[in-house]
LOROKOL-561824 format. One line per 5 residues: their letters; for each residue x, y, z of N, C-alpha, C. Coordinates in steps of 0.1 Angstrom, whole numbers, always signed. Layout:
<recs>
a> X Y Z X Y Z X Y Z | ...;
</recs>
This chain:
<recs>
xxxxx> -204 -205 +1415 -195 -193 +1414 -185 -196 +1403 | -178 -185 +1399 -167 -187 +1389 -154 -182 +1396 | -143 -188 +1391 -130 -185 +1396 -120 -182 +1386 | -110 -173 +1389 -99 -171 +1380 -87 -167 +1389 | -76 -172 +1384 -63 -169 +1392 -54 -160 +1383;
xxxxx> -46 -152 +1390 -36 -144 +1383 -23 -148 +1387 | -13 -149 +1378 +1 -152 +1381 +10 -141 +1375 | +23 -143 +1378 +32 -133 +1374 +40 -137 +1361 | +34 -146 +1353 +39 -151 +1340 +51 -161 +1343 | +55 -163 +1355 +65 -173 +1358 +58 -183 +1367;
xxxxx> +45 -183 +1369 +38 -192 +1378 +37 -188 +1392 | +42 -176 +1395 +41 -171 +1409 +27 -165 +1412 | +23 -166 +1424 +10 -161 +1429 +9 -146 +1427 | -2 -141 +1421 -6 -127 +1421 -19 -125 +1428 | -29 -134 +1425 -42 -133 +1432 -52 -143 +1428;
xxxxx> -63 -144 +1435 -74 -153 +1432 -87 -145 +1433 | -95 -147 +1423 -108 -140 +1423 -119 -150 +1421 | -130 -147 +1428 -142 -155 +1428 -154 -146 +1426 | -163 -149 +1417 -176 -142 +1415 -186 -152 +1420 | -194 -148 +1429 -205 -157 +1434 -214 -150 +1444;
xxxxx> -222 -158 +1451 -232 -153 +1460 -225 -146 +1471 | -231 -135 +1476 -226 -128 +1487 -227 -136 +1500 | -221 -132 +1510 -221 -139 +1523 -235 -139 +1529 | -244 -130 +1525 -257 -129 +1530 -266 -140 +1523 | -261 -147 +1513 -269 -157 +1506 -282 -152 +1501;
xxxxx> -283 -140 +1498 -296 -134 +1493 -298 -136 +1478 | -289 -143 +1472 -290 -145 +1457 -282 -134 +1450 | -278 -124 +1457 -270 -114 +1451 -256 -119 +1449 | -249 -115 +1438 -236 -120 +1435 -226 -108 +1436 | -214 -111 +1439 -203 -101 +1440 -190 -107 +1436;
xxxxx> -180 -99 +1433 -167 -103 +1430 -158 -101 +1442 | -150 -111 +1445 -140 -111 +1456 -127 -114 +1450 | -117 -107 +1456 -103 -109 +1451 -93 -109 +1463 | -84 -119 +1463 -74 -120 +1473 -60 -119 +1467 | -53 -109 +1471 -39 -107 +1466 -29 -110 +1476;
xxxxx> -33 -112 +1489 -23 -116 +1499 -23 -131 +1500 | -12 -137 +1497 -11 -152 +1496 -15 -158 +1509 | -11 -154 +1521 -14 -160 +1533 -29 -159 +1536 | -35 -148 +1533 -50 -147 +1534 -57 -156 +1524 | -52 -156 +1512 -58 -164 +1502 -58 -179 +1506;
xxxxx> -48 -183 +1513 -47 -197 +1517 -58 -201 +1527 | -64 -191 +1533 -74 -194 +1543 -88 -195 +1537 | -89 -191 +1524 -102 -191 +1517 -106 -205 +1513 | -118 -209 +1516 -124 -222 +1512 -129 -220 +1498 | -122 -226 +1489 -126 -225 +1475 -137 -235 +1472;
xxxxx> -149 -230 +1467 -160 -240 +1464 -158 -246 +1450 | -166 -255 +1447 -166 -260 +1433 -170 -249 +1424 | -164 -248 +1412 -165 -236 +1405 -166 -238 +1390 | -170 -227 +1383 -170 -226 +1368 -158 -218 +1365 | -151 -221 +1354 -140 -213 +1350 -138 -213 +1334;
xxxxx> -129 -206 +1329 -125 -205 +1315 -111 -211 +1315 | -109 -222 +1309 -96 -230 +1309 -93 -233 +1323 | -103 -239 +1330 -102 -241 +1344 -91 -251 +1349 | -87 -260 +1340 -76 -270 +1344 -63 -262 +1346 | -61 -252 +1338 -49 -244 +1340 -50 -237 +1354;
xxxxx> -61 -232 +1358 -63 -225 +1371 -61 -235 +1382 | -66 -247 +1380 -64 -258 +1391 -49 -261 +1392 | -42 -263 +1381 -28 -266 +1382 -20 -255 +1389 | -23 -242 +1387 -17 -231 +1394 -20 -232 +1409 | -33 -234 +1412 -37 -235 +1426 -29 -247 +1433;
xxxxx> -28 -258 +1426 -21 -269 +1432 -6 -266 +1434 | +0 -259 +1425 +14 -255 +1426 +16 -246 +1438 | +6 -238 +1441 +6 -229 +1452 +3 -235 +1465 | +0 -248 +1465 -3 -255 +1478 -18 -257 +1481 | -27 -253 +1473 -41 -255 +1476 -45 -269 +1474;
xxxxx> -53 -275 +1483 -57 -289 +1482 -70 -289 +1473 | -68 -291 +1460 -79 -290 +1450 -75 -300 +1439 | -86 -305 +1432 -83 -314 +1421 -93 -310 +1410 | -92 -317 +1399 -101 -314 +1387 -116 -316 +1390 | -119 -324 +1400 -134 -326 +1403 -140 -313 +1408;
xxxxx> -133 -303 +1412 -138 -291 +1416 -143 -282 +1405 | -138 -285 +1393 -143 -278 +1381 -156 -283 +1376 | -167 -276 +1379 -180 -280 +1375 -183 -278 +1360 | -177 -267 +1354 -180 -264 +1341 -168 -255 +1335 | -165 -257 +1323 -154 -249 +1317 -160 -242 +1304;
xxxxx> -161 -229 +1304 -167 -222 +1293 -159 -223 +1280 | -146 -225 +1282 -137 -226 +1270 -140 -240 +1263 | -141 -250 +1271 -143 -264 +1265 -158 -264 +1260 | -167 -259 +1267 -181 -259 +1262 -183 -251 +1250 | -176 -240 +1249 -176 -232 +1237 -172 -240 +1225;
xxxxx> -162 -248 +1226 -157 -257 +1215 -168 -268 +1212 | -174 -273 +1223 -184 -283 +1221 -196 -278 +1213 | -200 -266 +1217 -212 -259 +1211 -209 -255 +1196 | -197 -251 +1193 -193 -247 +1179 -178 -249 +1177 | -175 -260 +1171 -161 -263 +1169 -155 -257 +1157;
xxxxx> -162 -249 +1150 -157 -242 +1138 -151 -229 +1140 | -151 -224 +1152 -146 -210 +1155 -131 -210 +1156 | -125 -199 +1153 -110 -197 +1153 -104 -196 +1167 | -112 -189 +1176 -106 -186 +1189 -117 -189 +1200 | -111 -194 +1211 -120 -197 +1223 -115 -189 +1235;
xxxxx> -107 -179 +1233 -103 -171 +1244 -115 -164 +1251 | -114 -161 +1264 -125 -156 +1271 -130 -142 +1265 | -120 -133 +1263 -125 -120 +1258 -131 -121 +1244 | -126 -130 +1235 -132 -132 +1222 -146 -138 +1224 | -147 -147 +1232 -160 -154 +1234 -170 -144 +1240;
xxxxx> -166 -136 +1250 -175 -126 +1256 -180 -116 +1246 | -171 -112 +1237 -174 -102 +1227 -184 -109 +1217 | -181 -120 +1213 -189 -128 +1203 -203 -132 +1209 | -203 -137 +1221 -215 -143 +1226 -223 -133 +1235 | -217 -124 +1241 -224 -115 +1250 -224 -100 +1245;
xxxxx> -216 -97 +1235 -216 -84 +1230 -209 -74 +1239 | -201 -79 +1248 -194 -70 +1258 -179 -70 +1255 | -172 -60 +1259 -158 -59 +1257 -152 -53 +1270 | -140 -58 +1273 -132 -52 +1284 -117 -53 +1280 | -108 -46 +1287 -94 -46 +1282 -88 -60 +1283;
xxxxx> -80 -63 +1273 -73 -76 +1272 -60 -75 +1281 | -54 -86 +1284 -42 -87 +1292 -31 -79 +1285 | -30 -81 +1272 -20 -74 +1264 -22 -59 +1264 | -35 -54 +1264 -37 -40 +1264 -34 -34 +1277 | -34 -41 +1288 -31 -37 +1301 -16 -38 +1304;
xxxxx> -10 -49 +1301 +4 -52 +1304 +14 -49 +1293 | +9 -47 +1281 +18 -45 +1270 +22 -58 +1263 | +27 -57 +1251 +30 -69 +1244 +43 -76 +1250 | +42 -89 +1252 +54 -96 +1258 +66 -94 +1249 | +77 -92 +1255 +90 -91 +1248 +93 -76 +1245;
xxxxx> +84 -67 +1247 +87 -53 +1245 +92 -46 +1258 | +98 -35 +1257 +103 -28 +1268 +92 -22 +1277 | +81 -20 +1272 +69 -15 +1280 +61 -26 +1287 | +65 -38 +1285 +57 -49 +1291 +59 -50 +1306 | +48 -52 +1313 +48 -54 +1327 +40 -66 +1330;
xxxxx> +41 -72 +1342 +33 -83 +1346 +22 -77 +1355 | +12 -85 +1358 +1 -80 +1367 +7 -77 +1381 | +17 -84 +1385 +23 -81 +1398 +28 -67 +1400 | +31 -60 +1388 +37 -47 +1389 +26 -36 +1389 | +13 -40 +1389 +2 -30 +1389 -4 -29 +1403;
xxxxx> -11 -18 +1406 -18 -17 +1419 -28 -28 +1420 | -29 -33 +1432 -39 -44 +1435 -53 -41 +1430 | -57 -28 +1432 -71 -24 +1427 -72 -26 +1412 | -62 -24 +1404 -63 -25 +1390 -64 -40 +1386 | -56 -48 +1393 -56 -63 +1390 -69 -69 +1395;
xxxxx> -74 -64 +1406 -87 -69 +1411 -98 -65 +1401 | -98 -53 +1395 -108 -49 +1386 -107 -58 +1373 | -95 -61 +1369 -93 -69 +1357 -98 -84 +1360 | -95 -89 +1371 -99 -102 +1375 -114 -103 +1377 | -120 -92 +1382 -135 -92 +1384 -142 -93 +1371;
xxxxx> -136 -86 +1360 -142 -87 +1347 -142 -102 +1342 | -130 -108 +1344 -129 -122 +1340 -139 -131 +1347 | -140 -130 +1360 -149 -139 +1368 -163 -136 +1365 | -167 -123 +1364 -181 -119 +1361 -185 -124 +1347 | -177 -121 +1337 -181 -125 +1323 -180 -140 +1321;
xxxxx> -171 -147 +1328 -171 -161 +1327 -184 -167 +1332 | -189 -161 +1343 -202 -166 +1348 -213 -163 +1339 | -213 -151 +1333 -224 -147 +1324 -223 -156 +1311 | -211 -159 +1307 -210 -168 +1295 -215 -182 +1299 | -212 -187 +1311 -217 -200 +1316 -232 -200 +1315;
xxxxx> -238 -189 +1321 -253 -188 +1321 -259 -189 +1307 | -253 -183 +1297 -258 -183 +1283 -255 -197 +1277 | -244 -202 +1279 -241 -215 +1273 -250 -226 +1279 | -252 -225 +1292 -260 -235 +1299 -274 -236 +1292 | -279 -225 +1288 -292 -225 +1281 -292 -231 +1267;
xxxxx> -280 -231 +1261 -278 -235 +1247 -277 -250 +1246 | -274 -257 +1256 -272 -272 +1254 -281 -280 +1262 | -283 -292 +1258 -291 -302 +1265 -283 -310 +1275 | -290 -317 +1283 -283 -325 +1294 -272 -334 +1289 | -274 -340 +1277 -264 -349 +1272 -251 -342 +1269;
xxxxx> -251 -329 +1265 -239 -322 +1264 -231 -320 +1277 | -239 -318 +1288 -233 -317 +1301 -226 -330 +1305 | -232 -341 +1302 -226 -354 +1305 -214 -356 +1297 | -215 -353 +1284 -204 -354 +1275 -192 -346 +1280 | -195 -333 +1285 -184 -325 +1290 -178 -331 +1302;
xxxxx> -186 -336 +1312 -181 -341 +1324 -173 -355 +1322 | -178 -363 +1313 -173 -376 +1312 -162 -378 +1301 | -161 -368 +1292 -151 -369 +1282 -142 -357 +1281 | -148 -346 +1278 -140 -333 +1275 -131 -329 +1287 | -138 -329 +1299 -130 -325 +1311 -119 -334 +1314;
xxxxx> -121 -347 +1313 -111 -357 +1316 -99 -356 +1305 | -103 -354 +1293 -93 -353 +1282 -84 -340 +1284 | -91 -330 +1288 -83 -317 +1291 -73 -319 +1302 | -76 -327 +1312 -67 -329 +1323 -55 -336 +1317 | -57 -347 +1309 -46 -354 +1303 -37 -345 +1294;
xxxxx> -44 -337 +1286 -36 -328 +1277 -28 -318 +1285 | -34 -313 +1296 -27 -303 +1304 -15 -310 +1311 | -16 -322 +1315 -5 -329 +1321 +6 -332 +1311 | +2 -334 +1299 +12 -337 +1288 +21 -324 +1286 | +15 -312 +1287 +22 -300 +1285 +32 -298 +1295;
</recs>
């Protein structure tokens, strides 16, 4: 499954989204989103794929979830850099457009440019709108993962798990 968290730009909880197998385990996948913090705390978070996943893990830890970096199975942002380190950007929307040929609204197009009087945080939007935005992130992150997975050999995966993922944890801690 893939996971993405939403915060209020101050680190406060807005929601958690997961894209993965339905409860029926039929192989079908669906997007799930929890905006109620108490309800979200009852969700068992599986090991997951994410884009800049260490950041999501740090937020989940801050919110009291018992989770660590070993839960991140794959990071599409890190793997994008491993596959082609010559690119200018590794943001999810940029990578989705470049790699999958798909587009969806950016955070800035929804919330407005930070520092302007029209800027809002996701917390100020209806839950349904934030859930739809989060669903795009989790769905396309998983699609990107599927494409990247086909592009690299097993040694790249070992490199990611043994070097890149560990280094990203250290860099995130330094910030």
